[in-house]
ZAKOLSE-131484 format. One record per residue: x, y, z of N, C-alpha, C in turn. Coordinates in steps of 0.2 Angstrom, whole numbers, plus 2048, in hexadecimal, padded with zeros to 3 digits. Layout:
<recs>
n.east;n.north;n.up;ca.east;ca.north;ca.up;c.east;c.north;c.up
X;Y;Z;X;Y;Z;X;Y;Z;
...
</recs>
This chain:
<recs>
n.east;n.north;n.up;ca.east;ca.north;ca.up;c.east;c.north;c.up
594;7AE;63C;593;7AD;646;592;7B3;647;
58E;7B8;647;58E;7BE;649;58C;7BF;650;
589;7BC;654;586;7B9;65A;58D;7B7;65C;
592;7B3;65B;597;7B2;65F;59D;7B7;65F;
59E;7BB;658;5A4;7BD;659;5A1;7C6;65E;
59A;7C8;65B;599;7CD;660;599;7CB;668;
597;7C7;66A;598;7C5;671;59D;7C3;673;
5A1;7C1;670;5A8;7BF;673;5AD;7C7;672;
5AB;7CA;66F;5AF;7D0;66E;5AB;7D5;673;
5A4;7D4;678;5A0;7D7;67D;5A6;7D4;682;
5A8;7D0;684;5AA;7CB;688;5B3;7CE;688;
5B6;7CE;683;5BB;7D4;684;5BD;7D8;684;
5B8;7DC;685;5B8;7E5;684;5B7;7E2;68D;
5B5;7E0;690;5B2;7E2;696;5B6;7DA;69C;
5BB;7D9;69A;5BE;7D4;69C;5C3;7D5;6A3;
5C2;7D1;6A8;5C7;7D4;6AD;5CC;7CC;6B0;
5CB;7C9;6AC;5D1;7C4;6AD;5D3;7C1;6A7;
5D2;7C4;6A2;5D7;7C2;69A;5D7;7C9;697;
5DC;7CB;694;5DB;7CF;691;5DF;7CE;689;
5DD;7D0;683;5DE;7CE;67D;5E4;7D4;67D;
5EC;7D2;67B;5F2;7D8;67C;5F3;7D9;675;
5EF;7DE;671;5F1;7E1;66B;5F7;7E0;667;
5FE;7E3;66D;604;7E3;66A;605;7DE;668;
604;7D6;66C;604;7CE;66B;602;7CE;666;
5FA;7CE;661;5F8;7CC;65E;5FB;7CF;657;
5FE;7D5;657;601;7D9;652;609;7D4;651;
60A;7D3;657;613;7CE;656;611;7C7;654;
60B;7C4;655;609;7BF;651;60A;7BF;649;
605;7C4;649;602;7C5;642;609;7C6;63D;
60E;7CA;63F;613;7CD;63C;617;7C5;63B;
618;7C2;63F;61C;7BB;63F;61A;7B5;639;
612;7B7;637;60F;7B3;633;610;7B2;62C;
612;7AC;62A;616;7AC;622;610;7AB;61B;
610;7AE;616;60B;7AF;614;608;7A8;611;
60C;7A3;60F;609;79C;60F;606;798;614;
601;796;612;5FB;795;618;5FA;78C;616;
5FE;787;61C;5FE;780;619;5F6;77F;61A;
5F4;779;619;5F1;776;619;5F0;76F;61C;
5E9;76C;620;5EC;765;621;5E5;761;623;
5E5;75C;61D;5DD;757;61C;5DB;757;623;
5D3;758;623;5CF;757;629;5D0;74E;62C;
5D0;74A;629;5D0;742;62D;5D8;740;62A;
5DD;741;62B;5E4;740;628;5E7;738;62C;
5E4;737;633;5E5;731;634;5E0;72D;634;
5DA;72E;632;5D3;729;630;5D2;727;636;
5D1;72B;63C;5CA;728;642;5C4;72B;63F;
5C2;72D;63B;5BB;72E;63B;5B8;72B;634;
5B1;72C;637;5AA;726;631;5AC;72B;629;
5AC;729;625;5AB;72D;61E;5A9;728;61A;
59F;729;617;59F;726;612;59C;729;60B;
59C;730;60D;59C;735;60A;594;737;608;
591;734;60B;589;735;60C;586;736;614;
57E;737;615;57B;738;619;57D;734;61F;
580;72E;61F;581;72A;627;588;72D;629;
58B;732;625;591;736;627;58E;73C;62B;
58B;73E;629;589;744;62D;585;743;635;
584;73C;633;580;73A;63A;584;737;63E;
588;736;63C;58F;732;63F;592;739;644;
592;73E;63F;596;744;640;593;748;648;
58D;746;644;588;74C;64A;588;748;651;
586;742;650;588;73D;657;590;73F;65A;
594;73F;656;599;740;659;59C;745;65C;
599;74E;659;59B;752;65A;596;756;663;
590;74F;662;58C;74F;666;590;74C;66F;
594;748;66D;598;744;673;59F;749;673;
5A0;74D;670;5A7;750;671;5A7;755;676;
5A8;753;67B;5AB;757;681;5AE;753;685;
5B2;755;68B;5B4;753;690;5B6;74C;692;
5BE;74C;691;5C1;744;68F;5C8;745;694;
5C6;74B;698;5CE;74D;69E;5CC;748;6A1;
5C6;746;6A6;5C7;742;6AC;5CA;73A;6AB;
5CB;738;6A5;5CB;734;6A5;5D3;733;6A0;
5D7;731;6A3;5DE;734;6A0;5DE;72F;699;
5DC;729;699;5DD;727;692;5D7;728;68C;
5D3;72C;68F;5CF;72E;68B;5D1;734;686;
5D1;734;680;5D0;73A;67B;5CC;739;675;
5CB;73E;673;5C5;73E;66C;5C7;73A;668;
5CF;737;665;5CF;731;662;5CB;72A;661;
5C8;729;668;5C6;725;66C;5C0;724;669;
5BB;72B;669;5B5;72C;669;5B4;72B;662;
5B8;72F;65D;5B7;730;657;5B8;728;653;
5BC;725;654;5BF;71F;654;5B9;718;654;
5B9;719;65A;5B3;715;65E;5AB;715;65B;
5AA;71B;65A;5A4;71C;656;5A5;719;64F;
5AB;71C;64A;5AB;719;645;5AA;711;644;
5AE;70B;648;5AD;707;64A;5A6;703;649;
5A3;706;64E;59D;705;64F;596;706;64B;
599;70D;647;594;70C;641;595;709;63D;
59B;707;63A;59D;702;636;59B;6FB;637;
599;6F8;63D;597;6F2;63D;591;6F2;640;
58D;6F7;63F;585;6F8;640;581;700;63D;
581;700;637;57F;706;634;57B;709;638;
575;706;63C;570;70A;63E;571;70C;644;
577;70A;648;578;70D;64E;577;711;650;
577;718;64C;577;720;64F;570;722;64C;
56B;71B;64B;564;71F;648;560;724;64D;
55A;727;64B;55B;72B;653;556;726;656;
553;721;655;550;71E;65A;555;71A;65E;
559;719;65D;55E;715;65F;562;71A;665;
562;71F;664;567;724;666;564;726;66C;
55D;726;66C;558;729;672;557;721;677;
55A;71C;676;55B;718;67A;562;714;67D;
567;719;67E;56D;716;67E;56D;718;686;
572;713;689;573;713;68F;57A;716;68F;
57D;717;695;584;718;697;589;711;696;
586;70A;697;589;704;697;589;703;690;
583;705;68C;584;704;684;58A;709;682;
58A;70F;681;58E;713;67E;596;712;681;
598;710;689;59C;70D;688;59E;706;683;
599;702;683;59B;6FD;680;59D;6FE;679;
599;703;677;599;707;671;5A1;707;66E;
5A2;70B;672;5AA;70E;672;5AF;70A;676;
5AD;704;679;5B1;6FE;67A;5B7;702;67F;
5B4;705;684;5B6;709;689;5B4;705;68F;
5BB;703;695;5BB;6FF;699;5B5;702;6A1;
5B4;707;6A0;5B3;70B;6A4;5AF;711;6A3;
5AA;713;6A9;5A4;718;6A9;5AA;71D;6A4;
5A6;721;69E;5A8;727;69D;5A8;72F;6A0;
5AC;733;6A0;5AA;739;6A2;5A3;73E;6A1;
5A0;73E;6A6;59A;740;6A5;594;73C;6A0;
594;736;6A3;591;732;69F;58A;732;69E;
587;736;6A4;582;736;6A3;57E;73B;69F;
582;73F;69F;582;747;69B;581;743;693;
586;742;693;588;73E;68C;581;739;68A;
57F;735;68E;57A;731;68D;572;736;68A;
573;73B;68F;56D;741;68F;56D;744;688;
573;744;686;574;748;680;572;746;679;
573;73F;679;572;73A;672;56C;739;674;
567;738;679;560;738;67A;55E;73F;675;
55D;743;679;55B;74B;677;55C;74C;66D;
564;748;66E;565;749;667;561;743;660;
560;73F;664;55C;73A;660;555;73C;65F;
553;73E;666;54B;740;666;54A;745;661;
54E;74C;661;54B;750;65C;54E;74F;655;
552;74D;655;553;749;64E;54D;745;648;
548;742;64B;545;73E;64B;540;742;64C;
53E;748;651;539;74E;651;539;751;64C;
53D;753;649;53E;75A;645;541;758;63F;
545;752;63C;549;753;63A;549;74B;636;
544;748;636;543;741;635;548;73C;636;
54B;73E;63B;551;73A;63F;557;739;63B;
558;73D;638;55E;73F;633;563;745;632;
568;746;634;56C;74A;636;56F;74F;62F;
56D;74B;62A;56E;74D;623;569;754;622;
562;751;624;55D;756;622;55B;75C;628;
560;75C;62E;562;760;631;568;766;62C;
56A;762;62A;570;766;625;56D;76A;61E;
568;765;61D;565;767;615;560;76C;619;
55F;76F;61D;558;773;61F;55E;77A;61E;
562;779;620;565;781;621;567;783;61B;
567;780;614;569;784;60F;570;786;60D;
576;783;610;57B;782;60F;580;788;612;
57B;78A;619;57E;78F;61B;581;78C;621;
587;78E;623;588;78B;62B;588;78E;631;
586;795;630;581;798;636;57D;797;635;
578;796;631;573;794;632;572;78D;635;
576;786;634;577;781;637;579;782;63F;
57C;787;641;57F;788;648;579;78B;64D;
575;78F;649;56F;791;64C;568;78C;64C;
568;787;64A;563;782;647;563;77E;64C;
56C;77C;64E;56D;777;653;56C;778;65A;
56F;77F;659;56D;782;660;566;784;662;
562;784;65D;55A;785;660;557;77F;661;
558;77A;65D;556;774;65E;559;76E;663;
55F;76F;664;562;76B;668;567;76E;66E;
565;76D;674;565;772;67B;56C;772;67B;
56F;76C;67A;574;768;67C;57B;76B;679;
579;76F;673;57D;772;670;57E;77A;670;
578;77D;676;578;784;677;57E;785;67C;
584;788;678;58B;78A;67C;589;793;67D;
583;792;682;585;79B;684;584;79A;68B;
588;7A1;68D;58A;7A4;695;586;7AA;696;
587;7AA;69C;584;7B1;69E;58A;7B3;6A2;
58D;7BB;69F;593;7BF;6A0;590;7C5;6A0;
592;7C8;6AA;58E;7CE;6AB;589;7CF;6A9;
584;7CB;6A7;57C;7CC;6A6;57C;7CD;69F;
57F;7CB;69B;57F;7CC;693;580;7C2;691;
57C;7C1;68E;57C;7BA;68A;582;7BB;684;
587;7B4;686;58D;7B5;681;58B;7AD;67F;
58B;7AD;679;58B;7A6;675;591;7A6;671;
593;79F;672;599;79D;66F;59B;797;66A;
594;791;66C;592;78E;665;598;787;662;
59D;786;668;5A3;783;667;59F;77B;663;
59D;777;666;59A;771;663;596;771;65C;
592;778;65C;58D;777;657;591;779;651;
597;780;653;59C;781;64C;5A0;77A;64B;
5A2;776;64E;5A5;772;64E;5A1;76C;648;
59B;76C;64A;598;768;645;599;76A;63D;
597;771;63D;599;774;636;59D;772;633;
5A3;773;637;5AB;773;635;5AC;76D;633;
5A8;767;637;5AA;760;636;5A8;75D;62E;
5A2;75F;62D;59E;75F;628;5A1;762;620;
5A6;768;623;5A8;76B;61D;5B0;768;61C;
5B3;763;620;5BA;761;621;5B7;75C;61D;
5B2;758;621;5B1;751;61E;5AF;750;617;
5AE;754;614;5AA;753;60E;5AE;759;608;
5B2;75E;60C;5B7;75F;607;5B4;765;605;
5AD;769;609;5AB;76F;605;5A6;76D;600;
5A4;766;5FE;59F;764;5F9;599;760;5FF;
593;760;5FA;58D;75D;5FC;58B;75F;603;
58B;75B;608;588;75C;60F;58D;761;613;
594;761;610;59A;767;612;59A;76D;60F;
594;76E;60A;594;775;607;590;77A;60A;
596;77F;60C;591;786;610;593;78C;60B;
591;790;60B;591;796;608;594;79A;60D;
595;79A;611;595;79F;618;59A;79C;61B;
59F;797;61A;5A3;793;61F;5A8;798;623;
5AA;79D;620;5AF;7A2;622;5AD;7A7;629;
5A5;7A5;62A;5A3;7A9;62F;5A5;7A6;636;
5A7;79D;635;5A7;79B;63D;5AE;79F;63F;
5AD;79F;645;5B2;7A1;64A;5B5;79A;64C;
5BC;79C;650;5BF;795;653;5BB;793;658;
5BD;78E;659;5B7;78A;660;5BC;789;666;
5BB;78D;66B;5BC;78F;671;5BE;78A;675;
5C5;786;674;5C5;782;677;5CC;783;67E;
5CC;77D;681;5D2;77F;686;5D8;781;683;
5DB;77D;67E;5E2;77E;67C;5E2;785;67A;
5DC;788;675;5DC;78F;672;5DF;794;677;
5DE;795;67D;5DE;79B;67F;5E7;799;683;
5E7;793;685;5EF;791;687;5F4;793;682;
5F3;791;67D;5F7;793;675;5F7;79B;675;
5F3;79E;673;5F2;7A5;673;5F5;7A9;679;
5F9;7A8;680;5F9;7A9;685;600;7A9;684;
601;7A2;681;60A;7A0;67F;60A;7A6;67A;
607;7A6;676;609;7AB;66F;609;7B3;673;
606;7B6;679;608;7BB;67B;5FF;7BE;678;
5FC;7BC;675;5F7;7BF;673;5F3;7BE;67A;
5F1;7BA;67F;5ED;7BB;683;5F1;7BB;689;
5EE;7C3;68E;5F1;7C2;696;5ED;7C2;69C;
5EF;7BC;6A0;5EB;7BA;6A5;5EC;7C0;6AB;
5E6;7BF;6B0;5E8;7C2;6B6;5EC;7BF;6BB;
5ED;7C2;6BF;5F2;7BE;6C4;5EE;7B7;6C8;
5E7;7BA;6C8;5E2;7B5;6CA;5E1;7AF;6C8;
5DF;7B2;6C0;5DF;7AB;6BC;5E4;7A7;6BA;
5EA;7AA;6BA;5EF;7A8;6B8;5F2;7A1;6BF;
5EF;7A4;6C5;5F1;79F;6C9;5ED;79A;6C9;
5E7;79C;6CA;5E3;795;6C7;5E7;790;6C3;
5E8;793;6BC;5E8;790;6B7;5EF;78A;6B8;
5F4;78D;6BC;5FB;78C;6BF;5FA;785;6C5;
5F4;788;6C8;5F4;782;6CE;5EF;77D;6CC;
5ED;77C;6C3;5EC;776;6C4;5E3;777;6C5;
5DD;77B;6C6;5D9;77B;6C9;5D5;77B;6C3;
5CD;779;6C4;5C9;779;6BF;5C8;782;6BE;
5C4;781;6BA;5C2;788;6B6;5BB;787;6B6;
5B4;789;6BB;5AF;786;6BA;5AB;78A;6B4;
5A8;786;6B0;5A3;787;6AB;59D;78B;6AC;
5A0;792;6A7;59B;798;6A9;59D;79E;6AD;
5A2;79B;6B1;5A6;7A1;6B4;5A7;7A7;6B1;
5A9;7AC;6B1;5AA;7B2;6AF;5B2;7B0;6AB;
5B7;7AC;6AF;5BD;7AB;6AD;5BD;7A7;6A5;
5B7;7A1;6A7;5B6;79C;6A4;5B4;79F;69B;
5AF;7A5;69D;5AD;7A7;696;5B1;7AD;694;
5B5;7B0;699;5BC;7B4;697;5C0;7B1;692;
5C4;7AC;695;5C7;7A5;68F;5C5;7A4;68B;
5BF;7A4;68A;5BC;7A0;684;5BA;7A7;67C;
5B7;7AB;681;5B4;7B1;67C;5BD;7B6;67A;
5BF;7B6;67F;5C5;7BB;67D;5C8;7B6;678;
5C8;7AF;676;5CC;7AD;673;5CA;7AC;66C;
5C5;7AD;66B;5C1;7AF;666;5C2;7B4;662;
5C2;7BA;668;5C2;7C2;665;5C9;7C1;663;
5CF;7C0;667;5D5;7C0;665;5D5;7BC;65C;
5D4;7B6;65C;5D3;7B4;656;5D2;7B7;64F;
5CB;7BA;651;5C8;7C0;64B;5CB;7C5;64A;
5D0;7C7;650;5D3;7CF;651;5DA;7CC;64B;
5DD;7C6;64C;5E1;7C3;64A;5E1;7C4;642;
5DA;7C0;641;5D6;7BF;63A;5DA;7C5;635;
5D5;7C9;63A;5D6;7D1;635;5DA;7D3;635;
5E0;7D3;638;5E6;7D5;639;5ED;7D2;633;
5EA;7CA;631;5EC;7C7;62C;5E9;7C9;625;
5E2;7C9;627;5DF;7CB;61E;5E3;7D1;61B;
5E3;7D6;620;5E8;7DB;61C;5ED;7DA;61B;
5F2;7D6;61F;5F8;7D4;61E;5F9;7D1;616;
5F5;7CD;616;5F7;7CA;60F;5F1;7CC;609;
5EE;7D0;60C;5EA;7D5;605;5E3;7D0;604;
5E0;7CC;606;5DB;7C8;605;5D8;7C6;60C;
5D2;7C4;60B;5CD;7C0;610;5CE;7B9;611;
5D1;7B8;616;5D2;7B3;61B;5CB;7AC;619;
5CB;7A7;617;5C6;7A4;616;5C7;79B;61A;
5C1;79B;61A;5C1;793;61F;5C1;78D;618;
5C9;78B;618;5CA;785;614;5CA;77E;615;
5CB;77E;61B;5CC;774;61D;5CD;774;623;
5C8;76F;625;5C8;76C;62C;5D0;769;62D;
5CF;76B;634;5D8;767;638;5D9;762;63C;
5DA;75E;63C;5DA;758;63F;5E2;758;642;
5E3;755;646;5E9;755;64B;5EC;74F;64D;
5F0;750;651;5F2;74B;655;5F2;748;65C;
5F2;743;65F;5F1;741;665;5F5;745;66A;
5F3;747;66F;5F8;749;675;5F5;749;67C;
5FA;74A;680;5F6;747;687;5F2;74D;689;
5F2;751;687;5ED;757;687;5E7;756;689;
5E4;750;687;5DD;74E;686;5DA;74B;68E;
5E1;748;690;5DE;745;698;5E1;74B;69C;
5E1;752;699;5E4;757;69F;5DE;75C;6A0;
5DC;75E;69C;5D7;763;699;5CE;761;699;
5CA;765;69D;5C3;763;69B;5C0;766;694;
5BD;764;68F;5B9;767;68C;5B2;768;68E;
5B0;766;693;5AA;768;695;5A7;770;695;
5AD;773;697;5AA;77B;697;5A9;77C;68F;
5AA;77A;68C;5A9;77B;683;5A1;77B;682;
5A0;775;687;597;774;684;593;776;68A;
596;778;68E;593;77C;694;58F;775;699;
593;771;69A;590;76C;69D;596;769;6A3;
599;76D;6A5;59E;76B;6A9;5A4;772;6AC;
5AA;76F;6AE;5AF;774;6AF;5B4;774;6AB;
5B9;777;6A9;5BF;778;6A5;5C5;779;6A9;
5C8;776;6A6;5D0;776;6A9;5D4;778;6A5;
5D8;77C;6A7;5DE;780;6A4;5E6;77E;6A6;
5E7;778;6AA;5ED;779;6AD;5F4;779;6AB;
5F7;77A;6B0;601;77C;6AE;602;778;6A9;
600;770;6A9;602;76D;6A5;605;770;69D;
5FD;772;69D;5FC;773;694;601;77A;694;
601;77F;699;608;785;698;60E;782;697;
611;77C;69B;617;779;69B;616;775;694;
611;770;690;613;76F;68B;614;774;686;
610;779;685;60F;77E;680;615;782;67E;
619;781;685;621;786;686;625;781;685;
624;77B;683;629;778;680;62B;777;678;
62E;771;676;633;773;670;62B;775;66A;
62F;777;664;62A;779;660;625;775;65D;
62A;76D;65C;627;767;65A;621;765;65E;
621;764;665;61C;763;66A;616;769;668;
619;771;668;612;775;668;610;773;662;
612;770;65C;60E;76E;658;60A;769;659;
60C;766;65B;607;75E;65C;600;761;661;
603;764;667;5FD;767;66A;5F8;769;667;
5F9;76F;663;5F5;774;661;5F0;770;65A;
5F4;76A;657;5F2;766;652;5EE;760;657;
5ED;760;65D;5E7;75B;661;5E0;75C;65F;
5DD;756;65C;5D8;757;65C;5D1;75B;660;
5D4;75C;666;5CF;75E;66B;5CF;766;66A;
5D5;767;666;5D6;76F;664;5D5;771;65C;
5D5;76E;658;5D7;770;651;5D2;770;64E;
5CB;772;652;5C6;775;64E;5C4;77D;64E;
5C7;780;64A;5C9;789;648;5CA;78A;642;
5C4;792;640;5C8;794;63A;5CF;797;63C;
5D1;798;642;5D7;79B;640;5DC;797;644;
5E1;795;643;5E7;790;649;5EC;796;647;
5F1;795;64B;5F7;79A;64C;5FC;793;64D;
603;791;64B;606;78C;64C;60C;78C;64C;
610;78A;64F;619;78D;651;61C;787;651;
620;787;649;623;781;648;62C;784;646;
62F;782;648;636;785;646;637;78C;647;
633;790;64B;634;797;64D;630;79A;648;
62B;797;643;628;79A;63F;620;79B;642;
61C;7A0;640;615;79F;640;615;79E;63C;
60D;799;63C;608;799;636;601;799;638;
5FC;79C;634;5F7;79B;633;5F5;797;62F;
5EF;792;632;5EC;78D;62E;5E6;790;62F;
5E0;790;628;5D8;790;626;5D8;78C;624;
5D1;789;628;5D0;783;624;5C8;782;625;
</recs>
């Protein structure tokens, strides 16, 4: 994902509100142990999987809808993943392209067995219509055909998704330059790799090109580790639990600098371990109350971002709490993750 890496570096080198601290980076890397633990993609069993095209269709629908949970304090990613899984188990045609084009908000709500309107429900429905229409128009109605058209290249898959599906175009304009982040498109490639364990529909010859997926917990975690430094203005916004507008300088800097910082960390760790780090396994984590606090809309360009004080409080608590938060499903899509457990830093590659 050269575009993502290059434009993240562009932002990091001109950032006004977020600074990547070189000393902080080096300190974190110094504390990383040689042994790199791995966690299975779906260890708690909330995803549909049949080792075939239907799983690909499920994952594409899932990642189409994977944003903005925080306005409903009881809603989180697990509800979405498990709800879609149950719906597909009950009706194997529920995510057919022609069905996706006809969804209403009420139908989506009923599908997930959710008792009230979903956050950004109209946008979710619009995206389902868009995905259904374009799958039918260009890929015979099947996400598996989309994947097969990319010749085992994760980078090509991300580019193809962004080209055909406007709702996945995670772009921003920063100081006159277009910035590419591609969070959910990269998540889809990572989900395929994790679900299929790097085989079949999940086999990519360039999976290590995927960057971290700039999430709201990523910068909070990097700040706690001393890798990111915030301006007093941005720190004040965050500590007062104010939303950060999607596409604003602050939001773009938080996300882009997180990508840039982890890429730099990756380079340093490669030197330390004497080998190139590779994308080994997708990571799926535990629930936490972060789902009800922070907005995922910013990650897909459809709404504000919240990075409030509760995240800072949570991350500064006990090591076990920190681990739970960093393993949260909302966060756990990244090529590199630093975890703090029993005062030891670990690097996960997946």
